[in-house]
C-alpha positions as CSV (number, residue, x, y, z in Angstrom):
1,M,-3.3,-9.1,-12.3
2,K,-0.8,-9.2,-14.8
3,A,2.4,-9.5,-13.2
4,E,4.1,-5.9,-14.7
5,H,1.4,-4.0,-12.4
6,L,2.0,-6.5,-9.5
7,N,5.7,-5.3,-9.8
8,A,5.4,-1.4,-10.4
9,F,3.5,-1.3,-6.9
10,I,6.6,-4.0,-5.5
11,K,9.4,-2.0,-7.3
12,S,7.7,1.7,-6.2
13,A,7.4,0.2,-2.0
14,L,10.9,-0.7,-2.1
15,Y,11.8,2.7,-4.2
16,V,10.0,4.9,-1.9
17,T,10.6,3.3,1.4
18,Q,14.8,3.4,0.6
19,A,14.2,6.9,-0.2
20,V,12.5,8.2,2.8
21,F,13.7,5.7,5.8
22,R,17.5,6.0,4.2
23,V,17.5,2.5,4.5
24,E,17.4,-0.9,2.5
25,P,14.3,-2.5,2.4
26,K,13.6,-5.9,1.3
27,Y,10.3,-8.2,0.2
28,G,10.0,-11.4,1.5
29,K,7.9,-14.5,0.6
30,M,4.6,-13.6,-1.3
31,S,1.5,-15.1,-0.9
32,A,-1.9,-14.4,-1.8
33,L,-5.3,-14.3,-0.2
34,K,-8.5,-14.7,-1.8
35,Q,-10.1,-11.7,-1.1
36,L,-8.6,-8.4,0.7
37,E,-8.4,-8.4,4.5
38,S,-5.5,-8.0,6.7
39,T,-4.7,-8.9,10.5
40,H,-2.6,-5.8,11.7
41,Q,-3.8,-3.1,13.2
42,I,-3.1,0.5,10.8
43,N,-3.9,-0.1,7.2
44,I,-3.7,2.0,4.5
45,T,-6.1,1.9,1.4
46,G,-5.3,3.2,-1.7
47,E,-7.9,3.0,-5.2
48,I,-6.8,2.6,-8.6
49,Y,-9.2,3.4,-10.7
50,G,-9.4,3.5,-14.9
51,G,-7.8,0.5,-16.7
52,I,-6.9,-0.8,-13.6
53,E,-9.6,-1.2,-10.4
54,G,-9.0,-2.1,-6.8
55,Q,-7.2,-1.8,-3.5
56,I,-3.9,-1.4,-2.9
57,V,-3.8,-1.8,1.1
58,Y,-0.6,-1.2,3.5
59,S,-0.5,-3.4,6.5
60,M,1.2,-3.0,10.0
61,T,1.1,-3.3,13.2
62,T,1.1,-0.5,15.9
63,I,4.7,-0.3,16.7
64,T,5.6,-0.2,12.8
65,A,3.3,2.5,12.2
66,D,4.4,5.1,15.2
67,R,7.7,3.8,14.2
68,L,7.1,4.8,10.4
69,A,5.2,8.2,11.2
70,A,8.3,9.2,13.8
71,I,10.8,9.7,11.4
72,M,8.5,11.2,8.6
73,L,7.2,13.6,11.0
74,G,10.7,14.0,12.4
75,K,9.8,13.9,16.3
76,S,8.2,11.0,18.9
77,I,5.2,10.0,18.4
78,I,2.9,9.6,22.2
79,S,0.2,8.1,20.9
80,F,-1.3,6.9,17.0
81,D,-2.9,10.6,16.4
82,E,-4.0,12.6,13.1
83,L,-0.9,14.0,12.2
84,A,0.5,10.3,12.3
85,A,-1.8,9.0,10.4
86,S,-1.3,11.7,7.5
87,A,1.7,10.9,7.1
88,L,1.2,7.6,6.4
89,A,-1.9,7.8,4.1
90,E,1.1,10.2,2.4
91,L,3.4,7.3,3.0
92,A,1.1,5.7,0.9
93,N,0.5,8.4,-1.9
94,M,3.9,8.5,-2.9
95,I,4.0,4.5,-3.0
96,N,1.3,4.7,-5.5
97,S,2.2,7.9,-7.5
98,H,5.3,5.8,-8.2
99,A,3.7,2.6,-9.0
100,I,2.3,4.2,-12.1
101,R,4.7,5.7,-12.7
102,F,6.5,3.0,-13.2
103,M,3.5,1.5,-15.0
104,G,4.7,3.5,-18.5
105,D,1.6,2.7,-20.8
106,D,-0.3,1.5,-19.3
107,A,-0.8,4.1,-16.8
108,T,-2.2,7.4,-18.7
109,Q,-5.4,5.9,-18.2
110,L,-5.4,5.2,-14.1
111,R,-6.0,7.3,-11.8
112,L,-5.8,7.0,-7.7
113,R,-7.8,8.3,-4.4
114,T,-6.8,9.7,-1.9
115,S,-5.3,7.1,1.0
116,L,-7.3,6.8,3.6
117,V,-5.7,5.2,7.4
118,S,-8.1,3.2,9.3
119,R,-7.5,1.5,12.7
120,G,-8.7,-2.3,13.1
121,T,-8.2,-5.1,10.5
122,Q,-11.0,-3.6,9.0
123,I,-10.5,-3.1,6.2
124,P,-13.6,0.3,5.1
125,N,-15.5,-0.9,1.2
126,A,-12.9,-3.3,0.9
127,I,-12.9,-5.5,-2.7
128,K,-14.8,-8.6,-2.0
129,N,-14.5,-11.8,-4.1
130,K,-11.2,-10.8,-5.8
131,P,-7.8,-12.7,-5.8
132,T,-4.9,-10.6,-3.3
133,L,-1.4,-10.5,-2.9
134,V,0.5,-10.7,0.0
135,V,4.1,-8.5,-0.1
136,P,5.7,-8.2,3.1
137,I,8.3,-5.4,2.8
138,E,11.1,-5.2,5.6
139,I,12.1,-1.9,6.9
140,P,15.5,-2.5,8.9
141,R,15.1,-1.3,12.4
142,I,11.7,0.1,11.6
143,G,8.9,-2.8,10.6
144,K,7.2,-5.2,8.3
145,I,4.5,-3.8,5.8
146,E,2.4,-6.2,4.3
147,L,1.3,-4.5,0.8
148,L,-2.1,-6.6,-0.1
149,I,-2.5,-5.7,-3.3
150,C,-6.1,-6.6,-4.8
151,I,-6.2,-5.5,-9.2
152,H,-7.5,-6.4,-11.9
153,E,-8.3,-5.7,-15.1
154,K,-11.2,-3.1,-15.6
155,E,-14.5,-5.6,-16.4
156,K,-15.7,-4.4,-20.1
157,A,-19.6,-3.9,-20.3
158,V,-21.4,-5.8,-22.4
159,A,-23.7,-4.8,-25.0
């Protein structure tokens, strides 16, 4: 993983969350995992492909997910439903799109797949056996999102 690719996602997460929620988010101490995995109940997974491939997961508690969705939708969330999930998927899509933009010239061949929301600690179609960077993003009065970045440069085909 190149530092400039990782930094693009961190910068984008801070930029978008500040713009949407009108608070100043902060990122915490980063850590690494041997492979992509989550310990939270709500996960929003986005995929990137092209010259860089992998998954970006926004992992959070149900309480944080409810708070984020409530602000985005402008109403209380009684039960985490399809509308709340859609709001969070849109948040992830905004962050991912800005990250691509922040990559500059490296982004010319990159594409994103629409983010999917899942409940439970299992991440559907999670990449196995690839290192993952974990970046906690603290959003004041809302909660913490763990940004799980599992991206790598596309492997060249052997002729």
